[in-house]
Every structure is written in C-alpha cells, then in structure tokens.
Jmol script that loads the backbone (N, CA, C; Angstrom):
load data "model"
ATOM      1  N   UNK A   1      80.161  57.974 137.652  1.00  0.00           N
ATOM      2  CA  UNK A   1      81.019  58.630 138.623  1.00  0.00           C
ATOM      3  C   UNK A   1      81.418  60.004 138.089  1.00  0.00           C
ATOM      4  N   UNK A   2      81.140  61.077 138.834  1.00  0.00           N
ATOM      5  CA  UNK A   2      81.453  62.418 138.345  1.00  0.00           C
ATOM      6  C   UNK A   2      82.958  62.641 138.242  1.00  0.00           C
ATOM      7  N   UNK A   3      83.323  63.409 137.257  1.00  0.00           N
ATOM      8  CA  UNK A   3      84.721  63.754 137.059  1.00  0.00           C
ATOM      9  C   UNK A   3      85.015  65.022 137.852  1.00  0.00           C
ATOM     10  N   UNK A   4      86.092  65.009 138.606  1.00  0.00           N
ATOM     11  CA  UNK A   4      86.483  66.174 139.391  1.00  0.00           C
ATOM     12  C   UNK A   4      87.204  67.144 138.458  1.00  0.00           C
ATOM     13  N   UNK A   5      86.737  68.399 138.397  1.00  0.00           N
ATOM     14  CA  UNK A   5      87.379  69.346 137.492  1.00  0.00           C
ATOM     15  C   UNK A   5      88.775  69.707 137.981  1.00  0.00           C
ATOM     16  N   UNK A   6      89.649  69.932 137.040  1.00  0.00           N
ATOM     17  CA  UNK A   6      91.000  70.366 137.371  1.00  0.00           C
ATOM     18  C   UNK A   6      91.105  71.845 137.052  1.00  0.00           C
ATOM     19  N   UNK A   7      91.553  72.628 138.015  1.00  0.00           N
ATOM     20  CA  UNK A   7      91.709  74.051 137.785  1.00  0.00           C
ATOM     21  C   UNK A   7      93.034  74.305 137.099  1.00  0.00           C
ATOM     22  N   UNK A   8      92.978  75.012 135.995  1.00  0.00           N
ATOM     23  CA  UNK A   8      94.196  75.479 135.341  1.00  0.00           C
ATOM     24  C   UNK A   8      93.992  76.947 135.004  1.00  0.00           C
ATOM     25  N   UNK A   9      95.073  77.685 134.959  1.00  0.00           N
ATOM     26  CA  UNK A   9      94.989  79.100 134.611  1.00  0.00           C
ATOM     27  C   UNK A   9      94.390  79.264 133.219  1.00  0.00           C
ATOM     28  N   UNK A  10      94.775  78.413 132.295  1.00  0.00           N
ATOM     29  CA  UNK A  10      94.267  78.511 130.923  1.00  0.00           C
ATOM     30  C   UNK A  10      92.754  78.286 130.870  1.00  0.00           C
ATOM     31  N   UNK A  11      92.249  77.279 131.595  1.00  0.00           N
ATOM     32  CA  UNK A  11      90.807  77.021 131.571  1.00  0.00           C
ATOM     33  C   UNK A  11      90.036  78.146 132.251  1.00  0.00           C
ATOM     34  N   UNK A  12      90.615  78.729 133.287  1.00  0.00           N
ATOM     35  CA  UNK A  12      89.988  79.857 133.970  1.00  0.00           C
ATOM     36  C   UNK A  12      89.879  81.057 133.027  1.00  0.00           C
ATOM     37  N   UNK A  13      90.974  81.409 132.381  1.00  0.00           N
ATOM     38  CA  UNK A  13      90.972  82.551 131.457  1.00  0.00           C
ATOM     39  C   UNK A  13      90.004  82.311 130.299  1.00  0.00           C
ATOM     40  N   UNK A  14      89.981  81.090 129.786  1.00  0.00           N
ATOM     41  CA  UNK A  14      89.093  80.767 128.681  1.00  0.00           C
ATOM     42  C   UNK A  14      87.630  80.925 129.093  1.00  0.00           C
ATOM     43  N   UNK A  15      87.279  80.425 130.259  1.00  0.00           N
ATOM     44  CA  UNK A  15      85.893  80.534 130.739  1.00  0.00           C
ATOM     45  C   UNK A  15      85.514  81.995 130.936  1.00  0.00           C
ATOM     46  N   UNK A  16      86.390  82.768 131.565  1.00  0.00           N
ATOM     47  CA  UNK A  16      86.075  84.177 131.781  1.00  0.00           C
ATOM     48  C   UNK A  16      85.919  84.925 130.462  1.00  0.00           C
ATOM     49  N   UNK A  17      86.817  84.700 129.540  1.00  0.00           N
ATOM     50  CA  UNK A  17      86.745  85.409 128.264  1.00  0.00           C
ATOM     51  C   UNK A  17      85.506  85.014 127.472  1.00  0.00           C
ATOM     52  N   UNK A  18      85.145  83.760 127.518  1.00  0.00           N
ATOM     53  CA  UNK A  18      84.011  83.281 126.739  1.00  0.00           C
ATOM     54  C   UNK A  18      82.673  83.701 127.351  1.00  0.00           C
ATOM     55  N   UNK A  19      82.591  83.697 128.685  1.00  0.00           N
ATOM     56  CA  UNK A  19      81.295  83.892 129.334  1.00  0.00           C
ATOM     57  C   UNK A  19      81.199  85.121 130.230  1.00  0.00           C
ATOM     58  N   UNK A  20      82.143  86.024 130.136  1.00  0.00           N
ATOM     59  CA  UNK A  20      82.153  87.183 131.032  1.00  0.00           C
ATOM     60  C   UNK A  20      80.865  87.983 130.964  1.00  0.00           C
ATOM     61  N   UNK A  21      80.402  88.258 129.778  1.00  0.00           N
ATOM     62  CA  UNK A  21      79.185  89.063 129.638  1.00  0.00           C
ATOM     63  C   UNK A  21      77.971  88.332 130.196  1.00  0.00           C
ATOM     64  N   UNK A  22      77.857  87.035 129.892  1.00  0.00           N
ATOM     65  CA  UNK A  22      76.719  86.252 130.380  1.00  0.00           C
ATOM     66  C   UNK A  22      76.778  86.080 131.895  1.00  0.00           C
ATOM     67  N   UNK A  23      77.981  85.859 132.427  1.00  0.00           N
ATOM     68  CA  UNK A  23      78.132  85.647 133.869  1.00  0.00           C
ATOM     69  C   UNK A  23      77.836  86.924 134.642  1.00  0.00           C
ATOM     70  N   UNK A  24      78.228  88.035 134.090  1.00  0.00           N
ATOM     71  CA  UNK A  24      77.982  89.314 134.744  1.00  0.00           C
ATOM     72  C   UNK A  24      79.195  89.840 135.481  1.00  0.00           C
ATOM     73  N   UNK A  25      79.173  91.120 135.679  1.00  0.00           N
ATOM     74  CA  UNK A  25      80.294  91.835 136.274  1.00  0.00           C
ATOM     75  C   UNK A  25      80.663  91.313 137.660  1.00  0.00           C
ATOM     76  N   UNK A  26      79.661  91.051 138.500  1.00  0.00           N
ATOM     77  CA  UNK A  26      79.929  90.631 139.875  1.00  0.00           C
ATOM     78  C   UNK A  26      80.616  89.263 139.919  1.00  0.00           C
ATOM     79  N   UNK A  27      80.131  88.318 139.131  1.00  0.00           N
ATOM     80  CA  UNK A  27      80.739  86.983 139.087  1.00  0.00           C
ATOM     81  C   UNK A  27      82.186  87.093 138.626  1.00  0.00           C
ATOM     82  N   UNK A  28      82.409  87.863 137.569  1.00  0.00           N
ATOM     83  CA  UNK A  28      83.760  88.023 137.026  1.00  0.00           C
ATOM     84  C   UNK A  28      84.671  88.720 138.030  1.00  0.00           C
ATOM     85  N   UNK A  29      84.167  89.745 138.695  1.00  0.00           N
ATOM     86  CA  UNK A  29      84.977  90.466 139.682  1.00  0.00           C
ATOM     87  C   UNK A  29      85.413  89.542 140.817  1.00  0.00           C
ATOM     88  N   UNK A  30      84.491  88.769 141.340  1.00  0.00           N
ATOM     89  CA  UNK A  30      84.827  87.873 142.446  1.00  0.00           C
ATOM     90  C   UNK A  30      85.775  86.778 141.992  1.00  0.00           C
ATOM     91  N   UNK A  31      85.556  86.256 140.786  1.00  0.00           N
ATOM     92  CA  UNK A  31      86.452  85.232 140.253  1.00  0.00           C
ATOM     93  C   UNK A  31      87.863  85.785 140.078  1.00  0.00           C
ATOM     94  N   UNK A  32      87.974  87.002 139.586  1.00  0.00           N
ATOM     95  CA  UNK A  32      89.288  87.620 139.418  1.00  0.00           C
ATOM     96  C   UNK A  32      89.969  87.863 140.764  1.00  0.00           C
ATOM     97  N   UNK A  33      89.222  88.330 141.740  1.00  0.00           N
ATOM     98  CA  UNK A  33      89.815  88.544 143.066  1.00  0.00           C
ATOM     99  C   UNK A  33      90.362  87.232 143.630  1.00  0.00           C
ATOM    100  N   UNK A  34      89.601  86.176 143.493  1.00  0.00           N
ATOM    101  CA  UNK A  34      90.067  84.882 143.981  1.00  0.00           C
ATOM    102  C   UNK A  34      91.278  84.405 143.187  1.00  0.00           C
ATOM    103  N   UNK A  35      91.247  84.588 141.892  1.00  0.00           N
ATOM    104  CA  UNK A  35      92.354  84.173 141.041  1.00  0.00           C
ATOM    105  C   UNK A  35      93.644  84.885 141.433  1.00  0.00           C
ATOM    106  N   UNK A  36      93.570  86.191 141.625  1.00  0.00           N
ATOM    107  CA  UNK A  36      94.766  86.942 141.997  1.00  0.00           C
ATOM    108  C   UNK A  36      95.209  86.628 143.433  1.00  0.00           C
ATOM    109  N   UNK A  37      94.265  86.338 144.316  1.00  0.00           N
ATOM    110  CA  UNK A  37      94.638  85.921 145.681  1.00  0.00           C
ATOM    111  C   UNK A  37      95.340  84.568 145.638  1.00  0.00           C
ATOM    112  N   UNK A  38      94.908  83.699 144.752  1.00  0.00           N
ATOM    113  CA  UNK A  38      95.555  82.397 144.587  1.00  0.00           C
ATOM    114  C   UNK A  38      97.012  82.568 144.174  1.00  0.00           C
ATOM    115  N   UNK A  39      97.286  83.546 143.339  1.00  0.00           N
ATOM    116  CA  UNK A  39      98.637  83.793 142.848  1.00  0.00           C
ATOM    117  C   UNK A  39      99.525  84.528 143.855  1.00  0.00           C
ATOM    118  N   UNK A  40      98.934  85.179 144.832  1.00  0.00           N
ATOM    119  CA  UNK A  40      99.704  85.978 145.787  1.00  0.00           C
ATOM    120  C   UNK A  40     100.564  85.073 146.671  1.00  0.00           C
ATOM    121  N   UNK A  41     101.827  85.410 146.826  1.00  0.00           N
ATOM    122  CA  UNK A  41     102.722  84.555 147.610  1.00  0.00           C
ATOM    123  C   UNK A  41     102.339  84.430 149.088  1.00  0.00           C
ATOM    124  N   UNK A  42     101.643  85.403 149.645  1.00  0.00           N
ATOM    125  CA  UNK A  42     101.293  85.361 151.062  1.00  0.00           C
ATOM    126  C   UNK A  42     100.023  84.595 151.391  1.00  0.00           C
ATOM    127  N   UNK A  43      99.336  84.094 150.383  1.00  0.00           N
ATOM    128  CA  UNK A  43      98.095  83.367 150.630  1.00  0.00           C
ATOM    129  C   UNK A  43      98.422  81.976 151.185  1.00  0.00           C
ATOM    130  N   UNK A  44      97.900  81.649 152.375  1.00  0.00           N
ATOM    131  CA  UNK A  44      98.222  80.346 152.984  1.00  0.00           C
ATOM    132  C   UNK A  44      97.609  79.168 152.213  1.00  0.00           C
ATOM    133  N   UNK A  45      98.152  78.008 152.471  1.00  0.00           N
ATOM    134  CA  UNK A  45      97.735  76.801 151.760  1.00  0.00           C
ATOM    135  C   UNK A  45      96.237  76.526 151.927  1.00  0.00           C
ATOM    136  N   UNK A  46      95.706  76.677 153.134  1.00  0.00           N
ATOM    137  CA  UNK A  46      94.286  76.390 153.353  1.00  0.00           C
ATOM    138  C   UNK A  46      93.410  77.314 152.509  1.00  0.00           C
ATOM    139  N   UNK A  47      93.825  78.583 152.380  1.00  0.00           N
ATOM    140  CA  UNK A  47      93.050  79.537 151.580  1.00  0.00           C
ATOM    141  C   UNK A  47      93.161  79.203 150.090  1.00  0.00           C
ATOM    142  N   UNK A  48      94.332  78.775 149.669  1.00  0.00           N
ATOM    143  CA  UNK A  48      94.521  78.358 148.275  1.00  0.00           C
ATOM    144  C   UNK A  48      93.601  77.177 147.949  1.00  0.00           C
ATOM    145  N   UNK A  49      93.446  76.266 148.897  1.00  0.00           N
ATOM    146  CA  UNK A  49      92.582  75.113 148.694  1.00  0.00           C
ATOM    147  C   UNK A  49      91.130  75.552 148.515  1.00  0.00           C
ATOM    148  N   UNK A  50      90.683  76.472 149.346  1.00  0.00           N
ATOM    149  CA  UNK A  50      89.321  77.010 149.236  1.00  0.00           C
ATOM    150  C   UNK A  50      89.147  77.687 147.879  1.00  0.00           C
ATOM    151  N   UNK A  51      90.113  78.508 147.507  1.00  0.00           N
ATOM    152  CA  UNK A  51      90.044  79.244 146.241  1.00  0.00           C
ATOM    153  C   UNK A  51      90.033  78.276 145.060  1.00  0.00           C
ATOM    154  N   UNK A  52      90.918  77.293 145.083  1.00  0.00           N
ATOM    155  CA  UNK A  52      90.960  76.321 143.986  1.00  0.00           C
ATOM    156  C   UNK A  52      89.636  75.581 143.838  1.00  0.00           C
ATOM    157  N   UNK A  53      89.017  75.243 144.959  1.00  0.00           N
ATOM    158  CA  UNK A  53      87.720  74.572 144.900  1.00  0.00           C
ATOM    159  C   UNK A  53      86.659  75.435 144.242  1.00  0.00           C
ATOM    160  N   UNK A  54      86.599  76.703 144.627  1.00  0.00           N
ATOM    161  CA  UNK A  54      85.593  77.608 144.059  1.00  0.00           C
ATOM    162  C   UNK A  54      85.855  77.873 142.579  1.00  0.00           C
ATOM    163  N   UNK A  55      87.114  78.091 142.217  1.00  0.00           N
ATOM    164  CA  UNK A  55      87.434  78.366 140.817  1.00  0.00           C
ATOM    165  C   UNK A  55      87.254  77.120 139.944  1.00  0.00           C
ATOM    166  N   UNK A  56      87.554  75.950 140.487  1.00  0.00           N
ATOM    167  CA  UNK A  56      87.321  74.711 139.740  1.00  0.00           C
ATOM    168  C   UNK A  56      85.827  74.529 139.493  1.00  0.00           C
ATOM    169  N   UNK A  57      85.009  74.824 140.503  1.00  0.00           N
ATOM    170  CA  UNK A  57      83.554  74.738 140.325  1.00  0.00           C
ATOM    171  C   UNK A  57      83.098  75.728 139.260  1.00  0.00           C
ATOM    172  N   UNK A  58      83.662  76.916 139.280  1.00  0.00           N
ATOM    173  CA  UNK A  58      83.294  77.956 138.323  1.00  0.00           C
ATOM    174  C   UNK A  58      83.583  77.516 136.886  1.00  0.00           C
ATOM    175  N   UNK A  59      84.713  76.873 136.647  1.00  0.00           N
ATOM    176  CA  UNK A  59      85.057  76.503 135.272  1.00  0.00           C
ATOM    177  C   UNK A  59      84.456  75.167 134.851  1.00  0.00           C
ATOM    178  N   UNK A  60      83.958  74.379 135.808  1.00  0.00           N
ATOM    179  CA  UNK A  60      83.394  73.067 135.487  1.00  0.00           C
ATOM    180  C   UNK A  60      82.084  73.253 134.729  1.00  0.00           C
ATOM    181  N   UNK A  61      81.969  72.685 133.515  1.00  0.00           N
ATOM    182  CA  UNK A  61      80.782  72.936 132.698  1.00  0.00           C
ATOM    183  C   UNK A  61      79.501  72.273 133.208  1.00  0.00           C
ATOM    184  N   UNK A  62      79.594  71.198 133.963  1.00  0.00           N
ATOM    185  CA  UNK A  62      78.400  70.481 134.420  1.00  0.00           C
ATOM    186  C   UNK A  62      78.216  70.696 135.911  1.00  0.00           C
ATOM    187  N   UNK A  63      77.739  71.881 136.291  1.00  0.00           N
ATOM    188  CA  UNK A  63      77.540  72.146 137.717  1.00  0.00           C
ATOM    189  C   UNK A  63      76.062  72.064 138.068  1.00  0.00           C
ATOM    190  N   UNK A  64      75.704  72.461 139.272  1.00  0.00           N
ATOM    191  CA  UNK A  64      74.343  72.290 139.778  1.00  0.00           C
ATOM    192  C   UNK A  64      73.289  72.941 138.885  1.00  0.00           C
ATOM    193  N   UNK A  65      73.545  74.143 138.442  1.00  0.00           N
ATOM    194  CA  UNK A  65      72.647  74.834 137.517  1.00  0.00           C
ATOM    195  C   UNK A  65      73.457  75.096 136.257  1.00  0.00           C
ATOM    196  N   UNK A  66      73.112  74.467 135.130  1.00  0.00           N
ATOM    197  CA  UNK A  66      73.895  74.682 133.918  1.00  0.00           C
ATOM    198  C   UNK A  66      74.025  76.172 133.587  1.00  0.00           C
ATOM    199  N   UNK A  67      75.217  76.583 133.210  1.00  0.00           N
ATOM    200  CA  UNK A  67      75.509  77.994 132.987  1.00  0.00           C
ATOM    201  C   UNK A  67      74.676  78.608 131.863  1.00  0.00           C
ATOM    202  N   UNK A  68      74.143  77.787 130.983  1.00  0.00           N
ATOM    203  CA  UNK A  68      73.372  78.344 129.873  1.00  0.00           C
ATOM    204  C   UNK A  68      71.908  78.602 130.211  1.00  0.00           C
ATOM    205  N   UNK A  69      71.481  78.327 131.437  1.00  0.00           N
ATOM    206  CA  UNK A  69      70.099  78.592 131.846  1.00  0.00           C
ATOM    207  C   UNK A  69      69.937  80.099 132.025  1.00  0.00           C
ATOM    208  N   UNK A  70      69.097  80.735 131.202  1.00  0.00           N
ATOM    209  CA  UNK A  70      68.949  82.194 131.284  1.00  0.00           C
ATOM    210  C   UNK A  70      68.497  82.657 132.671  1.00  0.00           C
ATOM    211  N   UNK A  71      69.175  83.662 133.185  1.00  0.00           N
ATOM    212  CA  UNK A  71      68.789  84.276 134.448  1.00  0.00           C
ATOM    213  C   UNK A  71      69.228  83.539 135.704  1.00  0.00           C
ATOM    214  N   UNK A  72      69.531  82.263 135.594  1.00  0.00           N
ATOM    215  CA  UNK A  72      69.893  81.500 136.783  1.00  0.00           C
ATOM    216  C   UNK A  72      71.184  80.720 136.624  1.00  0.00           C
ATOM    217  N   UNK A  73      71.707  80.646 135.442  1.00  0.00           N
ATOM    218  CA  UNK A  73      72.842  79.782 135.143  1.00  0.00           C
ATOM    219  C   UNK A  73      74.091  80.033 135.956  1.00  0.00           C
ATOM    220  N   UNK A  74      74.314  81.250 136.363  1.00  0.00           N
ATOM    221  CA  UNK A  74      75.524  81.549 137.122  1.00  0.00           C
ATOM    222  C   UNK A  74      75.240  81.787 138.606  1.00  0.00           C
ATOM    223  N   UNK A  75      74.015  81.556 139.048  1.00  0.00           N
ATOM    224  CA  UNK A  75      73.670  81.781 140.455  1.00  0.00           C
ATOM    225  C   UNK A  75      74.473  80.865 141.378  1.00  0.00           C
ATOM    226  N   UNK A  76      74.627  79.604 140.988  1.00  0.00           N
ATOM    227  CA  UNK A  76      75.393  78.681 141.823  1.00  0.00           C
ATOM    228  C   UNK A  76      76.876  79.031 141.800  1.00  0.00           C
ATOM    229  N   UNK A  77      77.371  79.488 140.646  1.00  0.00           N
ATOM    230  CA  UNK A  77      78.774  79.916 140.565  1.00  0.00           C
ATOM    231  C   UNK A  77      79.005  81.126 141.475  1.00  0.00           C
ATOM    232  N   UNK A  78      78.071  82.067 141.444  1.00  0.00           N
ATOM    233  CA  UNK A  78      78.171  83.248 142.299  1.00  0.00           C
ATOM    234  C   UNK A  78      78.176  82.837 143.770  1.00  0.00           C
ATOM    235  N   UNK A  79      77.339  81.879 144.121  1.00  0.00           N
ATOM    236  CA  UNK A  79      77.303  81.399 145.501  1.00  0.00           C
ATOM    237  C   UNK A  79      78.617  80.758 145.926  1.00  0.00           C
ATOM    238  N   UNK A  80      79.202  79.949 145.053  1.00  0.00           N
ATOM    239  CA  UNK A  80      80.482  79.304 145.366  1.00  0.00           C
ATOM    240  C   UNK A  80      81.589  80.345 145.510  1.00  0.00           C
ATOM    241  N   UNK A  81      81.605  81.322 144.611  1.00  0.00           N
ATOM    242  CA  UNK A  81      82.629  82.371 144.682  1.00  0.00           C
ATOM    243  C   UNK A  81      82.442  83.232 145.929  1.00  0.00           C
ATOM    244  N   UNK A  82      81.186  83.567 146.250  1.00  0.00           N
ATOM    245  CA  UNK A  82      80.906  84.384 147.435  1.00  0.00           C
ATOM    246  C   UNK A  82      81.317  83.661 148.714  1.00  0.00           C
ATOM    247  N   UNK A  83      81.022  82.373 148.789  1.00  0.00           N
ATOM    248  CA  UNK A  83      81.401  81.594 149.973  1.00  0.00           C
ATOM    249  C   UNK A  83      82.922  81.549 150.121  1.00  0.00           C
ATOM    250  N   UNK A  84      83.612  81.334 149.016  1.00  0.00           N
ATOM    251  CA  UNK A  84      85.074  81.299 149.069  1.00  0.00           C
ATOM    252  C   UNK A  84      85.631  82.657 149.483  1.00  0.00           C
ATOM    253  N   UNK A  85      85.098  83.732 148.910  1.00  0.00           N
ATOM    254  CA  UNK A  85      85.571  85.075 149.279  1.00  0.00           C
ATOM    255  C   UNK A  85      85.330  85.356 150.761  1.00  0.00           C
ATOM    256  N   UNK A  86      84.191  84.921 151.268  1.00  0.00           N
ATOM    257  CA  UNK A  86      83.902  85.128 152.691  1.00  0.00           C
ATOM    258  C   UNK A  86      84.927  84.410 153.562  1.00  0.00           C
ATOM    259  N   UNK A  87      85.358  83.244 153.128  1.00  0.00           N
ATOM    260  CA  UNK A  87      86.309  82.465 153.916  1.00  0.00           C
ATOM    261  C   UNK A  87      87.729  83.031 153.856  1.00  0.00           C
ATOM    262  N   UNK A  88      88.100  83.605 152.722  1.00  0.00           N
ATOM    263  CA  UNK A  88      89.495  84.038 152.536  1.00  0.00           C
ATOM    264  C   UNK A  88      89.635  85.554 152.430  1.00  0.00           C
ATOM    265  N   UNK A  89      88.607  86.291 152.826  1.00  0.00           N
ATOM    266  CA  UNK A  89      88.585  87.745 152.612  1.00  0.00           C
ATOM    267  C   UNK A  89      89.803  88.476 153.186  1.00  0.00           C
ATOM    268  N   UNK A  90      90.383  87.971 154.243  1.00  0.00           N
ATOM    269  CA  UNK A  90      91.553  88.635 154.828  1.00  0.00           C
ATOM    270  C   UNK A  90      92.781  88.542 153.932  1.00  0.00           C
ATOM    271  N   UNK A  91      92.742  87.636 152.966  1.00  0.00           N
ATOM    272  CA  UNK A  91      93.873  87.453 152.059  1.00  0.00           C
ATOM    273  C   UNK A  91      93.647  88.122 150.705  1.00  0.00           C
ATOM    274  N   UNK A  92      92.505  88.802 150.560  1.00  0.00           N
ATOM    275  CA  UNK A  92      92.228  89.583 149.353  1.00  0.00           C
ATOM    276  C   UNK A  92      92.574  91.031 149.705  1.00  0.00           C
ATOM    277  N   UNK A  93      93.790  91.397 149.357  1.00  0.00           N
ATOM    278  CA  UNK A  93      94.328  92.705 149.738  1.00  0.00           C
ATOM    279  C   UNK A  93      93.822  93.804 148.806  1.00  0.00           C
ATOM    280  N   UNK A  94      94.104  95.032 149.184  1.00  0.00           N
ATOM    281  CA  UNK A  94      93.756  96.168 148.324  1.00  0.00           C
ATOM    282  C   UNK A  94      94.442  96.055 146.970  1.00  0.00           C
ATOM    283  N   UNK A  95      95.678  95.574 146.954  1.00  0.00           N
ATOM    284  CA  UNK A  95      96.399  95.388 145.688  1.00  0.00           C
ATOM    285  C   UNK A  95      95.691  94.368 144.797  1.00  0.00           C
ATOM    286  N   UNK A  96      95.217  93.290 145.387  1.00  0.00           N
ATOM    287  CA  UNK A  96      94.496  92.264 144.636  1.00  0.00           C
ATOM    288  C   UNK A  96      93.194  92.836 144.089  1.00  0.00           C
ATOM    289  N   UNK A  97      92.463  93.578 144.913  1.00  0.00           N
ATOM    290  CA  UNK A  97      91.218  94.192 144.456  1.00  0.00           C
ATOM    291  C   UNK A  97      91.481  95.185 143.323  1.00  0.00           C
ATOM    292  N   UNK A  98      92.579  95.932 143.424  1.00  0.00           N
ATOM    293  CA  UNK A  98      92.915  96.905 142.379  1.00  0.00           C
ATOM    294  C   UNK A  98      93.265  96.191 141.074  1.00  0.00           C
ATOM    295  N   UNK A  99      94.016  95.122 141.159  1.00  0.00           N
ATOM    296  CA  UNK A  99      94.394  94.357 139.959  1.00  0.00           C
ATOM    297  C   UNK A  99      93.144  93.771 139.304  1.00  0.00           C
ATOM    298  N   UNK A 100      92.263  93.215 140.109  1.00  0.00           N
ATOM    299  CA  UNK A 100      91.009  92.666 139.583  1.00  0.00           C
ATOM    300  C   UNK A 100      90.154  93.775 138.975  1.00  0.00           C
ATOM    301  N   UNK A 101      90.109  94.926 139.643  1.00  0.00           N
ATOM    302  CA  UNK A 101      89.335  96.058 139.128  1.00  0.00           C
ATOM    303  C   UNK A 101      89.860  96.561 137.796  1.00  0.00           C
ATOM    304  N   UNK A 102      91.164  96.572 137.647  1.00  0.00           N
ATOM    305  CA  UNK A 102      91.771  97.012 136.389  1.00  0.00           C
ATOM    306  C   UNK A 102      91.391  96.063 135.250  1.00  0.00           C
ATOM    307  N   UNK A 103      91.478  94.767 135.500  1.00  0.00           N
ATOM    308  CA  UNK A 103      91.101  93.781 134.485  1.00  0.00           C
ATOM    309  C   UNK A 103      89.611  93.870 134.195  1.00  0.00           C
ATOM    310  N   UNK A 104      88.813  94.051 135.229  1.00  0.00           N
ATOM    311  CA  UNK A 104      87.373  94.163 135.066  1.00  0.00           C
ATOM    312  C   UNK A 104      87.015  95.368 134.199  1.00  0.00           C
ATOM    313  N   UNK A 105      87.689  96.486 134.427  1.00  0.00           N
ATOM    314  CA  UNK A 105      87.438  97.698 133.631  1.00  0.00           C
ATOM    315  C   UNK A 105      87.798  97.476 132.165  1.00  0.00           C
ATOM    316  N   UNK A 106      88.834  96.672 131.917  1.00  0.00           N
ATOM    317  CA  UNK A 106      89.210  96.375 130.536  1.00  0.00           C
ATOM    318  C   UNK A 106      88.166  95.486 129.860  1.00  0.00           C
ATOM    319  N   UNK A 107      87.585  94.558 130.616  1.00  0.00           N
ATOM    320  CA  UNK A 107      86.610  93.637 130.047  1.00  0.00           C
ATOM    321  C   UNK A 107      85.194  94.204 130.018  1.00  0.00           C
ATOM    322  N   UNK A 108      84.897  95.142 130.911  1.00  0.00           N
ATOM    323  CA  UNK A 108      83.572  95.757 130.979  1.00  0.00           C
ATOM    324  C   UNK A 108      83.716  97.267 130.877  1.00  0.00           C
ATOM    325  N   UNK A 109      84.160  97.771 129.744  1.00  0.00           N
ATOM    326  CA  UNK A 109      84.328  99.214 129.633  1.00  0.00           C
ATOM    327  C   UNK A 109      82.981  99.927 129.799  1.00  0.00           C
ATOM    328  N   UNK A 110      82.979 101.081 130.465  1.00  0.00           N
ATOM    329  CA  UNK A 110      81.719 101.787 130.736  1.00  0.00           C
ATOM    330  C   UNK A 110      80.903 102.105 129.492  1.00  0.00           C
ATOM    331  N   UNK A 111      81.577 102.439 128.396  1.00  0.00           N
ATOM    332  CA  UNK A 111      80.842 102.843 127.207  1.00  0.00           C
ATOM    333  C   UNK A 111      80.163 101.680 126.488  1.00  0.00           C
ATOM    334  N   UNK A 112      80.689 100.469 126.598  1.00  0.00           N
ATOM    335  CA  UNK A 112      80.081  99.366 125.855  1.00  0.00           C
ATOM    336  C   UNK A 112      79.256  98.440 126.745  1.00  0.00           C
ATOM    337  N   UNK A 113      79.658  98.326 128.018  1.00  0.00           N
ATOM    338  CA  UNK A 113      78.966  97.423 128.925  1.00  0.00           C
ATOM    339  C   UNK A 113      79.243  95.957 128.648  1.00  0.00           C
ATOM    340  N   UNK A 114      80.103  95.682 127.669  1.00  0.00           N
ATOM    341  CA  UNK A 114      80.381  94.297 127.297  1.00  0.00           C
ATOM    342  C   UNK A 114      81.781  93.885 127.649  1.00  0.00           C
ATOM    343  N   UNK A 115      82.064  92.648 127.398  1.00  0.00           N
ATOM    344  CA  UNK A 115      83.396  92.102 127.672  1.00  0.00           C
ATOM    345  C   UNK A 115      84.234  92.140 126.407  1.00  0.00           C
ATOM    346  N   UNK A 116      85.528  92.278 126.605  1.00  0.00           N
ATOM    347  CA  UNK A 116      86.468  92.221 125.488  1.00  0.00           C
ATOM    348  C   UNK A 116      87.340  91.005 125.666  1.00  0.00           C
ATOM    349  N   UNK A 117      88.096  90.696 124.665  1.00  0.00           N
ATOM    350  CA  UNK A 117      89.012  89.553 124.792  1.00  0.00           C
ATOM    351  C   UNK A 117      90.416  90.037 124.500  1.00  0.00           C
ATOM    352  N   UNK A 118      91.059  90.549 125.544  1.00  0.00           N
ATOM    353  CA  UNK A 118      92.408  91.078 125.371  1.00  0.00           C
ATOM    354  C   UNK A 118      93.478  90.036 125.656  1.00  0.00           C
ATOM    355  N   UNK A 119      93.074  88.774 125.797  1.00  0.00           N
ATOM    356  CA  UNK A 119      94.035  87.700 125.978  1.00  0.00           C
ATOM    357  C   UNK A 119      94.534  87.494 127.375  1.00  0.00           C
ATOM    358  N   UNK A 120      94.022  88.212 128.324  1.00  0.00           N
ATOM    359  CA  UNK A 120      94.479  88.011 129.707  1.00  0.00           C
ATOM    360  C   UNK A 120      93.320  87.878 130.640  1.00  0.00           C
TER     361      UNK A 120
END
end "model"
wireframe off; spacefill off
backbone 0.3
color backbone group
C-alpha cells in the first residue's frame, strides 16, 4: 500500500535546496510560486488543496519517474506543478511571482548558473 506523502514547509525547502540545480530553474520557479500562493491569506481552500497535492508530489521521493533519472527525472514533477499552476493561476499574484523570482535569483545567480543554500 503506497504511503501518502505529507507536505511540510521543511521537507519542501529541503527538497528544493538539495535538488534545485538538478530539477532546473523552471521546476523551482513553479514550485516557489505555488509555495508562496499556498502561504497567501487570500488563496481559497480549494486552491490550497490543489497546491498541497502538487507540492506533496514534488517532495515525494518515489514518484512516477524517479527524480534521479537523468534528463527525465523531473518531467513528471514539472507536469504536476504546471497542472496545479494552470488551475490556480488567478491566485498567483504579481507579488507572489516577484517573491518567487527574488528567491530564484538568489538560488540561480546569473554568474554561476547554480543553486545556493541560503537556508530559505
């Protein structure tokens, strides 16, 4: 019987920090947008449920395509995040996109192209 992953802020941050470079900028950007939309007080319950499902799938280590498969490991995660963003896009405000962009710039600085671990 499969175990249902539990989404926690700590597990989300840990996954992003550990695998940001491997997952790629787009996966991380979408995950951050969803994460910040989840935290926004105006996000309705139904949208939070969609977001929690996508983020739980993202952090779950045993998903449809194992994350360590080169070139394809994060394709299913990207699909789950994209589907969730499509469903809740009206609740991803400019402020949320800016906050995600700021964090993304810190983790993917232009000069290095890599991720950093600044603890957030």
